[in-house]
C-alpha positions as CSV (number, residue, x, y, z in Angstrom):
1,X,112.9,93.0,94.6
2,X,110.1,91.4,95.7
3,X,106.3,93.1,95.2
4,X,103.7,92.8,98.1
5,X,100.2,93.4,97.8
6,X,98.2,94.2,100.9
7,X,94.7,93.5,101.3
8,X,92.0,94.3,104.2
9,X,93.3,96.4,106.8
10,X,97.1,95.5,106.1
11,X,96.5,97.9,103.4
12,X,94.9,100.5,105.5
13,X,98.1,100.2,107.7
14,X,101.0,100.3,104.9
15,X,99.5,101.0,101.6
16,X,98.1,98.8,98.9
17,X,101.5,97.8,97.3
18,X,105.0,97.6,98.7
19,X,108.2,96.6,97.5
20,X,111.0,94.9,99.7
21,X,114.6,94.9,98.7
22,X,116.2,91.5,98.6
23,X,117.0,88.3,96.5
24,X,114.9,86.1,98.6
25,X,113.2,86.3,102.0
26,X,111.5,83.8,104.4
27,X,107.7,84.4,103.9
28,X,108.1,84.9,107.7
29,X,110.2,87.8,107.0
30,X,108.0,89.2,104.5
31,X,105.1,89.7,106.9
32,X,107.8,90.9,109.6
33,X,109.3,94.0,107.0
34,X,105.7,94.7,106.0
35,X,104.6,95.1,109.5
36,X,107.7,97.5,110.3
37,X,106.2,99.7,107.6
38,X,103.4,100.7,109.7
39,X,105.6,103.4,111.5
40,X,105.6,102.5,115.1
41,X,101.9,101.4,115.7
42,X,100.5,97.7,115.8
43,X,99.2,97.3,112.4
44,X,97.2,94.6,113.9
45,X,98.5,91.6,111.5
46,X,101.3,89.2,112.4
47,X,102.7,85.7,111.0
48,X,99.7,84.2,112.7
49,X,96.8,85.8,111.3
50,X,97.8,86.5,107.7
51,X,97.8,84.5,104.6
52,X,100.5,84.8,102.2
53,X,99.6,84.0,98.6
54,X,102.7,83.6,96.3
55,X,102.5,83.8,92.1
56,X,100.2,81.4,91.0
57,X,97.9,80.4,94.2
58,X,100.1,78.9,96.4
59,X,98.6,80.4,99.9
60,X,99.9,79.4,103.7
61,X,100.5,81.0,107.0
62,X,104.0,81.9,107.2
63,X,104.3,80.8,110.9
64,X,104.1,77.2,109.8
65,X,106.0,77.8,106.7
66,X,109.7,78.2,105.9
67,X,108.8,78.9,102.2
68,X,111.2,81.6,100.5
69,X,110.2,84.2,98.2
70,X,112.4,85.2,95.6
71,X,113.3,88.5,93.7
72,X,110.6,88.8,90.9
73,X,108.0,87.1,92.7
74,X,104.7,88.7,93.5
75,X,103.1,88.3,97.0
76,X,99.8,88.9,98.5
77,X,99.1,89.5,101.9
78,X,95.5,88.6,103.2
79,X,94.3,89.3,106.8
80,X,92.0,86.4,108.1
81,X,89.7,89.1,109.1
82,X,89.4,90.3,105.5
83,X,86.2,90.7,104.4
84,X,84.4,89.6,101.4
């Protein structure tokens, strides 16, 4: 299980924290699965405008990374438009 903390308008769309099933997921798949939780509406974030921060501060844009996120790791999704 992968725990995902959501900030800014991502949290408004899907909730402040979600859990995803699986032993590992590509970072891009993490963002896409969280997007699907927005219940049919466009949540306003995607792999190109979201930073993924894993565990101890490694941050990247998932569209440009093949980084895997493993079960038990904590992930934070940060939209580019996140205010202060």
